[in-house]
N, C-alpha and C positions, 0 to 999 in steps of 0.2 A: 243358344250359347253366344255370348257377346265377346268380340275380340277387339283389342286396341292394336291397330297396325301403325307403326311409327317408321316411316320410310320417306325420304325426301326425293328419291328418284321417281319422276312421274310415270315412266314406262313400267318399272318394276312394281310400283305401288298399285297401279291399275291392274296388272296381271295377277298379283297376289290377292287383291281385293275381290276381283272377279272369281278367282278359284275358291276363295273362302265363302263368298255368297252363294256360289253354285253348290257348295257343300252344306248350305243352310245355316251358316253362321251370320249373325248380325255384326257388321264391321264399322268401327269408327276409325277415321284416318287422321293422323297428325303428321305434319311435314317438317316440324322442327322440334328441337328438344324442349323449348319453353312451353309450347302447347302440349307436348306429350306429358311433361311434368304435371301440368295443371289437370289435364283430363284424367290421368291415372290417380290423382289424389282426390278427385271430386266425383267420379263416376264409377259405378260397379262393373267390373269386367271379369270374365272367366279365365282370360289369358291375354298376354301381350306378345306381339312380335316386334322386336326392337332392333333397329339398325344402330350401329355405334357411331358412324360418321355423320352427325347431324349438324345443321346450322344452329346458331345461337347457343345451344347447350349440348354437349356431347352425350352420347348414349350412356356411358359409364356413370356420369354425374346424375343423369336422369334416374338410372336404376338405383344408385345409392340413395338418392332423395326419396324414392318410393319406399325403399326398405326402411329408411330412417323414420318415415311417417307411419310405419306399421302396415304398409300395403303388401298383401301376401299373395296376390294372384300369381300364377306361374308365368315366367318370362322366358321366351326363346329369343336369343340374340343372334343377329346376322352379322357375320364377319367376312373379311377377305380371307381366302383359303390359306394364304401364306403368313398371316399375322397371328401366329400362335400365342403371342403375348396378349393380344386382345381377348382371346378365348379365356386365358387364365384370369385376366383382370375382370372379365365379365362374370365368370363363375364366382370369383372372390367377392364381387360386389353384390351377389345374390341371384344371379341368373340360374335357371333350372336346366337349361339345355342350350346348345348353340348349333348353328348351321352355317357352313361356309358358302360363300358365293363363288361361282354360280351354283345353283342347286336345282334339283328336279322338284317340281311343284308337288308331286305325290309324296315325296319325302317330307316336305314341309307340312303338308296336311296330316301325315301320319304322326309326326312329332307333336303337332298341336293336339291331336286326338289323345295321344298318350299323356300329355301334360294335364289336360282337363280331367281325364279318367283318374289319374293318380291323385290329383288335388281333391277329388271327391271320394277317394277311397276305393275306387274300382280298379281291379287289376286286369280283368278281362275286357277284350274289345267288344264282347257281346254282353249287353246288360239284360238282366232277367228280372221280371216281376210277375209272380203267378204264372200264367200261361203266355205272357207277353214276352217277346224277345226283340231287342233293338240292336242291330249290328251297326256299331259306330263307323266301321270301315265302309260299308256299302250303303248305309242309310236305310236298309231293309228292315221293316217291322213286320212281325208275324204273331198270330194268335193260334195256339195249338198247331204250330207248324205251317199254317196257311198265311201267305203274305196278304197284307192289307194295304190299301192306298190311303195316304194322308196328304193333306195340303201342306205347303211349306210351314205355315204358322202352327198347324196342328202338330207337325213333327217337332218343331222347336219347343213347344210347350211340353210334349211328352218326353222329349230328350232331357229337358231340364229337370222335370219331376223324377225321371228314372235315375239321373245322376245323383239326385238328392233324396233317395228313397228313405222313408221313415221320418223325414224332416217336414215340419209345417212350413209351407212356402206361401207367402202372401201374394195377392194379386199384383200389388205394386212391384214386388221383387220379380215376378214373372214378366211384367211389362218392361222393367229395366233390363232384363237379360235376353229378351227375344227381339227387341227393337234397338237399332242404332240411335244415337242422340238426335240426328237430323230427321228421324222418321216421325210422322204425325201419330203420336201415341194416344191410345184410348184404353184405359184399364178395363173398361166395361166389356171390351171384346174378349177378354180372357175368359169370361163366363161362357161366351159363345163357343170358343175353341174347346173348353173343357166339356161342354155339353155335347159337342160333336164327337169328341174322343170317347165319351162314355157310350156312344152308339156303335163304336167300332171295336172297342176292347171291353172286357168284362167291367161293367160300370162300378162294381164295388171296389175295384183297385184304386180309384181316385176318390178319397174321402174328403168331404167338405167339413172343415173345422170352423164352426160358427164364429164369425167375427174375426177370424185369424187368417184363413186361406184354405189351402189344399194340402193333403198329405197322401202320397202314393205308397202303398204297402201291399205286398203279396201275402201277408200273414192272414190266417183265417180269423 
């Protein structure tokens, strides 16, 4: 899952980025509103974390611009705790949730997980496909109740496919959602990760749709 983090405070942005990456998210960072506006309109993200007090273009304007351009990824806005009017303005502009500063990192991660789950139509924090279970809170993956060990990229591929069960997902889409923009991307490695996953989970759960991509389904 790929997150756009928009925060101009270098200390806070580094802390949030580190926490997100440790939770196996790919993270793109924008430090001003103009860059955020452009990235949100030209790159595919699964969610955005948006500070409202930004240089060049303020966060509310950025958010309104995204929504006006039909950008629908969920947005968590960051506000000062005592500025209730910013929360109202953010929600009216199209935000999906807000979090007041200062905040606990675990709460931010929980809110991001919930936004991504809801955006893909998943209500539970535990995703299930056949005998495979993926706990979005702990990052634990199990088959028939037994934990399995995945590399970071294997987990990212499995997580995206499980969030989009029943959908055909192309290799290029997987590449765009498991790597940040500044990462040296290679769509050919997706085949490698899928091959490894098929050795760790029931292989029939990940179907290859010739010429289109992959589809994960627990249906017999």
